[in-house]
Structure formats: C-alpha cells, structure tokens
C-alpha positions, -999 to 999 in steps of 0.1 A, spaced: 402 -482 -533 371 -479 -554 362 -445 -569 328 -430 -561 315 -432 -597 319 -470 -596 291 -471 -570 257 -479 -585 225 -495 -573 233 -531 -563 268 -528 -578 301 -521 -560 335 -526 -573 356 -521 -541 374 -549 -524 354 -578 -511 339 -589 -489 311 -564 -480 288 -584 -458 253 -575 -451 259 -594 -418 293 -596 -401 315 -626 -406 306 -658 -389 334 -652 -363 316 -621 -352 280 -632 -357 275 -642 -321 294 -613 -307 275 -586 -289 289 -559 -311 311 -558 -343 324 -527 -361 338 -523 -396 353 -492 -411 357 -490 -449 383 -463 -457 371 -442 -487 347 -470 -497 309 -473 -497 299 -510 -495 272 -523 -518 247 -530 -491 247 -494 -480 220 -482 -503 192 -504 -490 205 -504 -454 204 -466 -452 168 -465 -463 159 -492 -437 178 -477 -408 170 -440 -412 143 -434 -437 157 -399 -445 163 -386 -480 193 -367 -466 209 -400 -455 207 -419 -489 232 -427 -515 212 -408 -540 214 -376 -520 251 -381 -513 256 -384 -551 234 -353 -555 257 -333 -532 288 -347 -548 300 -360 -514 307 -396 -523 341 -390 -539 361 -394 -507 334 -409 -484 343 -436 -459 318 -459 -441 313 -469 -405 291 -500 -400 282 -515 -366 264 -547 -359 248 -558 -326 238 -594 -321 242 -601 -358 220 -572 -369 232 -540 -386 223 -511 -362 244 -482 -375 257 -471 -409 273 -437 -411 292 -422 -441 319 -397 -432 346 -376 -448 381 -369 -434 396 -334 -439 429 -328 -421 420 -330 -383 382 -331 -389 357 -359 -396 323 -348 -409 294 -372 -408 275 -370 -441 242 -385 -428 217 -357 -422 182 -353 -407 185 -386 -387 181 -396 -350 212 -408 -331 212 -417 -295 241 -407 -271 255 -443 -270 257 -446 -308 274 -412 -312 300 -420 -286 306 -455 -300 313 -438 -334 336 -413 -318 355 -440 -299 362 -458 -332 372 -427 -351 395 -413 -325 411 -447 -320 416 -454 -357 427 -419 -368 451 -403 -342 453 -371 -362 416 -364 -359 408 -338 -333 370 -333 -337 339 -349 -353 310 -329 -367 274 -342 -369 251 -321 -390 213 -319 -386 207 -347 -360 182 -354 -333 199 -366 -302 197 -369 -265 234 -362 -261 239 -334 -237 270 -342 -216 290 -373 -225 325 -387 -225 339 -361 -249 338 -322 -248 311 -310 -271 293 -281 -287 257 -284 -296 234 -257 -313 202 -254 -332 206 -262 -369 171 -261 -383 137 -278 -383 116 -301 -404 78 -301 -404 66 -337 -404 30 -351 -407 25 -387 -395 3 -404 -421 -26 -427 -413 -36 -459 -431 -59 -443 -457 -67 -410 -474 -102 -410 -458 -87 -412 -423 -63 -383 -432 -91 -361 -444 -112 -369 -413 -82 -359 -390 -77 -325 -406 -91 -295 -387 -127 -284 -395 -118 -254 -416 -91 -272 -436 -114 -302 -442 -142 -280 -455 -118 -260 -476 -104 -292 -493 -139 -305 -500 -153 -272 -512 -125 -264 -536 -120 -299 -548 -156 -298 -561 -153 -262 -573 -122 -266 -594 -139 -293 -614 -169 -270 -621 -147 -240 -628 -123 -259 -650 -138 -291 -664 -105 -300 -681 -87 -301 -647 -66 -333 -643 -42 -345 -616 -14 -368 -627 10 -389 -606 44 -400 -619 69 -423 -602 107 -421 -609 114 -426 -646 77 -419 -655 82 -382 -647 84 -359 -677 114 -337 -675 97 -308 -694 68 -308 -669 93 -305 -640 110 -276 -657 77 -259 -661 69 -263 -624 102 -245 -616 93 -218 -641 60 -213 -622 79 -213 -589 103 -186 -601 74 -165 -615 56 -167 -582 87 -156 -563 92 -127 -587 57 -116 -580 67 -112 -544 99 -93 -553 120 -124 -544 146 -143 -564 147 -181 -565 180 -196 -552 175 -228 -573 198 -227 -603 193 -245 -636 221 -269 -626 204 -278 -594 171 -284 -612 189 -308 -635 203 -327 -604 168 -327 -588 155 -344 -619 183 -369 -618 174 -378 -582 137 -380 -592 147 -408 -616 157 -430 -587 134 -421 -558 110 -394 -569 72 -389 -569 60 -360 -591 24 -347 -592 13 -325 -620 -20 -305 -622 -31 -296 -657 -59 -274 -671 -66 -276 -709 -35 -298 -711 -12 -271 -697 8 -275 -665 -7 -252 -638 7 -267 -606 22 -296 -588 48 -310 -565 82 -327 -566 89 -352 -538 115 -378 -529 110 -411 -511 133 -427 -485 120 -459 -470 84 -454 -461 88 -416 -459 82 -389 -484 100 -355 -486 86 -325 -504 112 -307 -525 91 -281 -543 55 -270 -546 44 -245 -573 13 -233 -590 1 -207 -614 -10 -176 -595 -40 -171 -618 -56 -201 -600 -52 -187 -565 -90 -183 -562 -94 -220 -569 -70 -228 -540 -49 -248 -565 -18 -249 -542 -38 -263 -513 -54 -289 -535 -21 -300 -550 -6 -304 -515 -36 -324 -502 -39 -347 -533 -1 -354 -532 -2 -364 -495 -32 -387 -503 -11 -403 -530 18 -409 -506 -7 -425 -481 -21 -448 -509 15 -459 -516 22 -469 -480 38 -437 -468 42 -434 -431 54 -398 -428 53 -367 -450 81 -342 -446 72 -306 -456 109 -295 -455 123 -266 -434 103 -234 -431 76 -227 -406 47 -218 -429 11 -220 -417 -2 -244 -443 22 -271 -432 7 -271 -397 -28 -271 -411 -19 -303 -429 -10 -318 -395 27 -311 -397 46 -312 -364 79 -294 -359 110 -315 -353 142 -297 -342 176 -307 -355 210 -297 -340 246 -296 -351 270 -314 -327 308 -312 -325 327 -337 -304 363 -330 -295 389 -356 -287 399 -338 -255 397 -303 -239 432 -297 -251 422 -304 -287 393 -281 -282 415 -253 -270 439 -259 -299 410 -252 -324 397 -218 -313 386 -208 -348 362 -238 -351 350 -233 -315 342 -196 -322 326 -202 -355 304 -229 -340 293 -205 -312 286 -177 -337 266 -199 -361 246 -213 -332 238 -178 -318 228 -164 -352 204 -193 -358 189 -191 -324 184 -154 -328 167 -159 -362 144 -185 -345 136 -161 -317 127 -134 -341 104 -157 -361 87 -167 -329 83 -131 -317 49 -128 -334 34 -155 -311 47 -140 -278 31 -111 -260 60 -95 -241 73 -60 -249 106 -72 -264 89 -96 -287 64 -70 -299 92 -46 -306 112 -73 -324 82 -83 -345 76 -47 -356 113 -44 -366 111 -77 -385 80 -66 -403 96 -33 -412 127 -51 -425 106 -74 -447 88 -44 -461 121 -27 -468 135 -57 -486 104 -60 -508 106 -23 -516 143 -28 -525 132 -57 -548 108 -34 -566 135 -8 -569 158 -34 -584 133 -40 -612 132 -2 -617 170 -1 -619 170 -28 -646 145 -7 -666 167 24 -662 198 4 -673 180 -2 -706 178 35 -713 204 58 -729 232 66 -705 227 103 -709 192 98 -695 204 86 -661 205 119 -643 170 129 -654 157 95 -646 170 96 -611 154 130 -606 121 117 -619 123 89 -594 133 111 -565 109 139 -572 77 125 -588 62 159 -593 89 168 -618 85 137 -640 69 157 -668 96 183 -668 124 157 -667 107 138 -695 110 169 -717 146 175 -707 155 140 -718 136 144 -750 155 176 -757 188 159 -751 179 132 -776 170 159 -801 133 151 -803 118 183 -790 132 218 -798 138 241 -767 109 263 -758 115 297 -741 80 295 -725 79 284 -689 46 266 -696 50 236 -717 36 201 -719 57 169 -716 56 147 -747 30 119 -746 53 93 -761 88 81 -759 108 77 -728 88 103 -708 60 77 -708 85 52 -695 95 75 -667 58 80 -658 53 42 -656 84 37 -635 75 64 -611 40 51 -607 52 16 -600 72 26 -569 54 14 -537 42 40 -513 43 16 -484 53 -20 -476 37 -50 -493 16 -76 -476 31 -110 -482 10 -136 -500 7 -171 -485 30 -196 -502 2 -220 -508 -31 -205 -519 
C-alpha cells in the first residue's frame, strides 16, 4: 500500500498497473469497475478535473483537508471511457465519499453502493456529502437533506459579452467607478498572478484586510493562520490571485482556485477606506473578466446568499447530503446516525427558511424576519461589549466594580471615575458633595468606554462595496 504523501502530480508509487483505460480484456465490455484499497492511482488528478470540474473534488483539496492518508478509489469505465472516479474513506461500518460539490445521477450512486456493499460486508451505510442528484427513492433505504448552496455564474466567451449581460444598474456602476478610481487614484493598478507567481506576503495582507473589515462589523474571522498557510499552498498548484494596489500598497483583491474550466472564489477583501470608490465591486468584476479571458466556463462565488453575487449573474445551486443504508435492518441498527442526520437536516432547513423570510409576505415570515433582525443586532451589540470587556481587562483589578457601575449607569461615570482615582491614591477624599471628576487617567477611559456602547442595533454593511 502506498502512503498518501507519496502521491504527487504525475507520480504515484503504489502497485502497478494504474490504467487510464481498463485492461484490454475489459476494453470492449459495457462496464468495468476497479477499486484501489487505500490507494489513489496516478491518473486520478487529471481525471477528477475532467470529470467533475469542482475544486472540492480534486487531489489538491483532498491534500488541503488532510483526507488522502487513508483514501481508497472507486473507478468505473463504460465502453472503454472513464465515467466515474470517487475517492472514499472507510471508518468501521461507514464509507464516506470525499468528492464534494459534484453532480451524481441515481444510477451512478447505486452502482457505487452495489460495489461497496458487495466488497465490504461490514459496511452498513454510505455517506455522500454536498452532491446534486436526482436520487429520491432507489434500491436502498436513504436519507437526504439540504447541505448548502453555491452561487454560480455561467461565463460567456468574452469580457465584453459579460459586461453587456449584466443588469443596467450594475453595468453602469462598473463603468462609472472603473473610470472614477483612475481619476481619484492615478496610481491604481490591478495585478493578476497564477499559481507560483503569487506573492505570499500580498496574500497575507489580503487576509489582514479581511479580518479588519470583519472586526469593523463586530465579527471575528474563522480563518486561522494555519488555514491561510494551506490556502497559499493550494494556490501554488491551482490558484489565481488578483491584487489591487494604490501607491504600491495592497488595498484589495481576490484569492481563487481553478478546477478544469471552472474558477472558485475563496476570499475577497478590500480596504474599507476605498468603499466610496466601490473597490470591492471592481475587484470582483475585473477578476471575473480575467477568468473569462483564460477560458473559464463558470465562476463559483462560494456559499452565502449575498446580493452582489446575484448582481454578477450568479445562480443558486442546491447541494444535499445523502446517506444510503445496506438495508432497513442496518438502518434500524444505527439509530444515532439516523437521528443526527434528521437533526442536521432540520436545522439547516430552518436556517434556510429564516434567511428566505425577508422575501416572503406572510405573517409567520414577517415575524421570523423581525426576530432574525433583532438577533443580529443583539449579536453585534455583544461584539461591541466584547471589545469593552477587553479594555476593562487591561485595567487594575480593583477598578472592576467601579467600571461595571460606570457601564451600567452612564450618569454616574464621573463619580465612579473619582472613586477609582481615590482607590489608586491619586485624589484625596473630599467631604464636599459637589466635586469634579478628574480630566485625565482612567476616568477618561471610562468616559470613552461608556460613550462607545451602542444605543441601538447596527445596520450591516454590504460585503462588497
């Protein structure tokens, strides 16, 4: 058995042969199936790109997710042509298909299940993640539920055709601000880098801008430094990075990946000080045009139903999680998995229903939308209070009580400021009931903290300005 780290582009050390086409004895057969136990054949990298064109079904992404270590491969040929290539992992009585964000028809899913259940008698269920399928009721008991969406724009043959196909408002916005940014900032430049050409420092700067923008909305980025390093590693093999600079300084850009003729947006970021110049919109438009110029057929905006994606001609595609069981008995013998699958599906459907509530006009939807808006405002308020708590933590421990009072009762800030100053030995006690709070020191800090608390919920900024 070959170890995962031995797999590289156009290099594979596992046992031979690994045919791109089936052996001669099977070449004329209607269908031939091969299963490579805990192996990934050398032809898999290019074949996955050709068959699926999804970044979430590539060797690079499997390596990114550290899922190659124990991966096995299912390969099926029909009339001498490779028609299916699925990587999977076995864990006790479960097989998990690693390919994600792909389309699989009912017949191919059942053919795969037939082979797995025949080859591995201990396997009770097979899980497909993030697939588009027409499978509703087949040969095996199943569970199917909503997993997520992708917003995808089909790309025309030229950037000019793409611009002409945009809506009137978006088309005018792109034209107007593309001219305006050149007049406002003569040093504006837009750079395109492919794979190894990308500058690692510029990518790190993009993520710094992304984190700063999220902090301005009282949110915390969930992308860790370790993940950024892995993103850069994947960029080296299939990435397209666009960088906007003004006066030589990075002020915006995008990180994308390519799989076959399709491009996938990973991150978009820009400096908020250029919001009035619509820098985010321009970076997105210019990046899509670059993908078209390089022969791109589709641009994937990634999950998240944000308005700008639809204005750039994105269309929502639904993906489901599907679990196939060997039999109804095996389904009954795995109640934990069944119940978790139902719960996860219901939670995701409810989130989707809530997000759609704004566009419906019934009483339940209006109520749900008001509750959702109130919850978002509450979370943003909590985010602001988290910053305040961090500022409080930097103060002397003995000041905590007075600080809390100052935050709870704004009208007593000055008095509390003097109490703290007295405790720190900076102001002698005064018997008079009329006194002034000190103008410096921590009393000023309390005043600033109190003034920074929001009186009502924030209005969220658009992600792309």
